[in-house]
C-alpha positions in Angstrom: -12.6 27.1 -2.2 -9.3 26.2 -0.8 -8.9 23.0 1.2 -7.2 23.7 4.5 -7.7 20.5 5.6 -5.6 18.9 2.9 -2.6 20.5 4.9 -3.2 18.4 7.8 -0.8 16.5 6.5 2.2 18.5 7.7 0.9 19.2 11.1 1.1 15.6 12.4 4.6 16.3 14.0 3.8 19.1 15.8 0.8 17.4 17.1 3.4 14.6 18.8 5.0 17.4 20.0 1.8 18.7 21.9 1.2 15.7 23.5 4.8 15.0 24.8 4.5 18.8 26.2 1.4 18.4 28.2 2.9 15.2 29.7 5.4 17.4 30.7 3.4 20.0 32.1 1.9 17.7 34.2 5.2 16.4 35.5 6.4 13.5 33.1 9.7 13.1 32.2 9.3 12.3 28.3 12.5 11.9 26.3 12.4 13.8 22.6 12.9 11.9 19.6 9.8 13.5 17.4 10.9 16.4 15.8 14.1 16.2 13.2 16.0 19.7 14.6 20.3 19.1 15.6 20.5 19.8 19.1 23.5 22.2 18.3 23.7 25.1 18.5 24.1 27.8 15.7 28.4 27.6 15.2 29.3 30.8 17.0 31.2 32.9 13.6 27.5 32.8 12.2 26.0 34.3 14.9 28.6 36.9 14.8 28.1 37.3 11.6 24.5 38.5 11.8 25.5 40.5 14.9 27.2 42.7 12.5 25.0 43.1 10.1 22.5 43.9 12.6 25.5 46.2 14.1 25.9 47.7 10.4 22.1 48.4 10.8 21.6 46.3 7.8 18.1 45.4 8.1 16.1 46.4 5.9 15.1 45.1 2.5 16.7 43.2 0.1 16.8 41.9 -3.3 13.7 39.6 -4.0 16.0 36.7 -5.3 18.6 37.2 -2.6 21.3 39.4 -2.2 24.6 39.3 -4.7 26.7 38.2 -1.7 25.2 35.1 -0.6 24.0 34.1 -4.5 27.8 34.0 -5.0 28.5 32.0 -2.4 25.7 30.1 -3.0 27.2 29.7 -6.2 30.5 28.6 -5.7 29.0 26.1 -3.1 27.1 24.4 -6.3 30.1 24.2 -7.9 32.0 22.7 -5.3 29.2 20.3 -4.3 27.7 19.7 -7.9 30.1 20.6 -10.1 28.8 23.0 -12.2 28.2 26.6 -12.0 24.1 28.2 -12.0 23.9 31.5 -13.4 22.8 34.2 -10.6 19.3 33.9 -12.0 19.2 30.3 -11.5 19.5 31.1 -8.1 16.7 32.5 -5.6 17.0 32.5 -1.3 13.5 31.4 -0.2 12.6 31.2 3.6 13.6 27.7 4.7 13.9 24.5 2.4 9.9 23.9 3.2 8.5 26.8 2.0 11.1 26.5 -1.0 8.7 22.8 -1.6 5.6 25.0 -2.1 7.3 27.7 -4.1 8.7 25.3 -6.6 5.3 22.7 -7.3 3.3 26.2 -7.4 5.9 27.2 -10.1 6.2 24.1 -11.8 2.8 22.9 -12.3 0.2 24.5 -14.7 -3.4 23.0 -14.4 -5.1 20.5 -12.0 -4.5 17.8 -14.6 -0.6 17.6 -13.9 0.5 14.5 -11.9 3.3 14.5 -9.8 5.4 11.3 -8.5 6.5 11.4 -4.9 7.8 8.8 -2.8 5.6 7.2 0.2 6.9 7.2 2.9 8.5 10.7 2.6 8.4 14.4 4.4 4.6 15.4 4.6 5.0 18.1 3.1 5.5 16.9 0.0 1.5 15.3 -0.3 0.4 18.5 1.8 1.4 21.2 -1.0 0.6 18.9 -3.5 -3.4 18.1 -2.1 -3.5 22.1 -1.8 -2.4 22.6 -4.8 -5.2 20.3 -6.2 -3.1 18.4 -8.5 -3.0 14.6 -9.2 -0.7 12.7 -6.8 0.9 9.6 -7.3 2.6 8.2 -3.8 5.0 5.4 -4.8 5.8 3.0 -1.8 9.6 2.7 -0.6 10.5 -0.8 0.5 12.6 -1.7 3.5 14.1 -4.6 1.5 15.7 -1.8 -0.8 17.1 0.2 2.7 14.0 2.6 1.4 16.0 4.1 -1.8 13.2 5.4 -4.3 13.4 2.5 -6.9 13.7 4.1 -10.9 12.1 1.3 -12.0 9.2 1.9 -9.9 9.1 5.1 -11.1 9.3 4.9 -14.7 6.3 1.9 -14.8 4.2 4.8 -13.2 5.0 7.6 -15.6 1.7 8.6 -17.5 0.9 11.3 -20.0 0.0 13.9 -17.2 3.3 13.3 -14.8 4.9 16.9 -15.0 7.3 16.4 -11.8 9.4 13.7 -10.1 10.3 14.6 -5.9 13.3 13.0 -4.5 14.8 13.6 -1.4 18.6 11.8 -0.6 19.1 11.3 2.2 16.1 11.3 3.2 13.1 11.7 5.7 11.9 9.8 7.3 14.2 6.6 6.4 17.7 7.9 6.6 18.1 6.6 3.1 21.0 7.6 0.7 20.0 6.7 -3.6 23.1 5.2 -5.6 24.8 7.1 -8.3 23.5 4.9 -10.6 19.8 5.7 -9.2 20.3 9.4 -9.6 21.5 9.1 -12.6 18.4 6.9 -14.1 16.0 9.5 -12.4 17.8 12.1 -14.1 17.3 10.1 -17.4 13.9 9.8 -16.7 13.3 13.4 -16.6 15.0 13.7 -19.6 13.7 11.5 -21.7 9.9 12.1 -21.0 10.5 15.9 -20.6 9.4 15.9 -16.8 10.4 18.4 -13.9 13.4 16.8 -10.9 12.1 18.5 -7.7 15.8 16.8 -5.6 15.1 18.3 -2.2 18.9 17.9 -0.9 18.6 19.7 2.9 21.0 16.7 4.0 23.3 16.6 1.3 26.0 17.7 3.9 24.9 14.5 6.2 26.3 11.7 4.9 27.5 8.6 6.9 29.3 5.5 4.5 28.0 6.7 0.8 28.6 9.6 -1.5 26.4 12.5 -2.2 24.8 12.5 -6.1 22.7 15.1 -7.8 20.6 14.5 -10.7 21.4 18.1 -11.6 24.7 17.2 -12.8 23.0 16.5 -16.1 21.1 19.4 -16.8 22.6 21.7 -14.6 19.7 22.6 -13.3 18.7 24.6 -16.7 16.5 22.2 -18.3 14.2 20.8 -15.9 16.0 19.7 -12.5 15.0 22.0 -9.4 17.6 21.8 -6.3 15.8 22.5 -2.9 19.0 23.4 0.0 19.4 25.3 2.5 21.2 25.8 6.0 18.6 24.4 8.6 20.1 20.7 9.4 23.9 21.4 8.6 24.4 24.2 10.3 21.6 24.2 13.2 19.8 26.8 11.6 16.1 26.0 11.8 15.0 29.1 13.3 16.8 31.5 10.7 14.5 30.2 8.2 17.0 30.4 5.1 17.2 28.1 2.1 18.0 28.4 -1.9 16.5 27.1 -5.0 18.1 26.6 -7.9 16.2 25.5 -11.3 15.7 26.9 -15.0 16.1 30.7 -14.8 12.2 30.6 -16.3 10.9 28.8 -13.6 12.9 30.8 -10.7 11.5 33.9 -12.4 8.2 32.5 -11.5 10.0 31.7 -7.6 10.8 35.1 -7.0 7.2 36.3 -8.4 6.0 34.5 -5.7 8.2 35.1 -2.7 7.9 39.2 -3.9 4.2 38.7 -3.5 3.8 36.8 0.2 6.9 37.6 2.1 9.2 40.5 -0.1 12.8 39.0 0.6 14.3 36.8 3.1 15.5 38.5 6.4 18.7 40.6 5.4 20.6 39.6 8.2 20.2 36.0 8.0 21.5 36.1 4.8 24.8 37.7 5.8 24.6 34.6 8.0 24.0 32.0 5.4 27.4 33.8 3.7 29.9 33.0 6.2 28.3 29.3 6.7 29.3 28.5 3.5 32.5 30.3 3.2 33.4 29.8 6.8 35.5 27.1 8.6 33.4 24.0 8.5 34.6 22.3 11.6 31.7 22.1 13.7 29.7 20.4 11.2 32.2 17.8 10.8 32.5 17.3 14.6 28.8 17.7 14.7 28.6 14.6 12.1 30.9 12.4 13.9 28.8 12.8 16.9 25.5 12.0 15.0 27.4 8.9 13.3 27.7 7.7 17.1 24.5 8.3 18.1 23.0 6.8 14.9 25.1 3.4 16.0 24.0 3.4 19.3 19.9 3.6 19.0 20.3 1.5 15.6 21.8 -1.2 18.3 19.3 -0.6 20.8 16.4 -1.0 18.4 17.7 -3.8 17.1 17.6 -5.4 20.8 14.0 -4.6 21.1 11.7 -7.5 21.2 9.5 -7.4 17.9 11.7 -4.4 16.6 14.1 -4.4 13.2 15.8 -1.4 12.2 18.2 -1.2 8.7 21.0 1.1 9.6 20.4 4.9 7.6 23.4 6.4 5.5 22.2 10.1 6.1 20.5 12.8 8.1 19.4 11.5 11.8 16.7 9.7 11.2 15.8 5.7 12.4 13.3 3.7 10.8 12.3 0.7 12.6 9.4 -1.7 11.2 7.2 -3.1 14.3 4.8 -4.9 12.4 5.5 -8.4 14.8 4.8 -5.7 17.8 1.0 -6.4 16.3 -0.2 -2.7 16.7 -0.5 0.1 14.5 2.4 2.7 14.1 -0.1 5.5 16.0 -1.2 2.6 18.9 2.6 1.8 19.2 3.7 5.7 19.4 1.3 6.8 21.9 1.6 3.7 23.8 5.8 4.5 23.9 4.9 7.9 24.8 2.6 7.6 28.1 4.1 4.7 29.1 7.6 4.5 28.5 8.2 8.5 28.3 9.4 8.5 24.5 8.3 10.8 22.0 8.7 9.0 18.8 6.4 9.9 15.5 3.9 7.1 13.5 5.1 5.7 10.1 1.6 7.4 9.0 2.2 10.7 9.4 4.6 10.6 6.3 2.7 8.4 3.9 0.2 4.8 4.2 3.1 3.1 3.4 4.7 4.2 6.4 2.3 1.8 8.8 4.3 -0.7 10.6 7.3 2.1 11.4 8.4 4.8 13.7 10.5 7.3 13.1 13.3 8.3 15.6 15.1 11.6 15.2 18.3 10.7 17.0 19.5 14.6 17.4 20.0 14.3 21.1 22.9 12.9 23.2 23.7 9.4 23.2 22.8 9.1 27.3 19.4 10.3 26.2 19.0 7.6 23.3 20.4 5.2 26.0 17.7 6.0 28.6 14.7 5.8 26.2 15.8 2.7 24.9 16.0 1.1 27.9 12.3 2.5 29.0 11.2 0.8 25.7 13.0 -2.4 26.4 11.5 -2.4 29.6 8.1 -2.5 27.7 8.5 -5.3 25.2 11.2 -7.2 26.6 9.8 -8.4 30.2 
């Protein structure tokens, strides 16, 4: 019997959004920090590529694994950013990296006895899909003292005879942490030494501030055990386009393609044309957006650290702040509700991202600096009076 309740783990974000929208309908002003969606529009040249595809009637079914032009652009992208060129059979175009979590785990996991190691807190889709697949789960706590980076030593201690796959996410949602080159290499070596899959969620790979991006795929070039998830939603402000890709061993990608053919047939044809332009076109918008995100990051981190009983480490990637609220004496959910109803600021309790997210909140600073300053002022009025 399918346990649909297991999917509620990933629905908590939208529960908070629903509360916020209800308050807005009642006439209350709400400042939104709950949804991880860039507030910048999709760049014009990307939209024009989709419009042209529509005008040329490129609107029919296409190959399940993706159009050749996009897969070749992905090959170029991986060669430029990861240092190797995957084969076309290693690439599958998917309807957003989020769905890729399900496709990748379903293709990699053989039986319910297989165990998956993943960080806690982390993107809630991981635990939701693991629960849905009814396989073994082993969440490993992240530590604020380590900037919330996934510690390879902690991973190695938890590997068992049943372990089949390790999930990493760097830069990370919800903490904004970025693993070091050494840490990434150690995880890759754990995969090799223990014959494990490494699912590396790299959707924020282009969104780093003061450090460099590293991928465990450089060890095996995603030919044996590494599975890369990436896409267009965050870096190119294309959340509604539902466009991403998986790169992995050819045998696993073959299974992914079967799942895609069975569930959606193929990804929207004209969206894929837009993806080609996103990767091959000018990157000016991305660079400008990241400059804006850096300024926003600095404003919100400074502000959060000025709120009584709040403290927040500086994130190195993505667009999330993850302040510690232990000293308030309230649970994450209690405090998130308190801030929503009393300060008009919608943020997420850390427990949406796992048990070890307790005592933290997540703020998505994908909004203007003026909105950030107003939100900080509202929260300060609650705690600094």
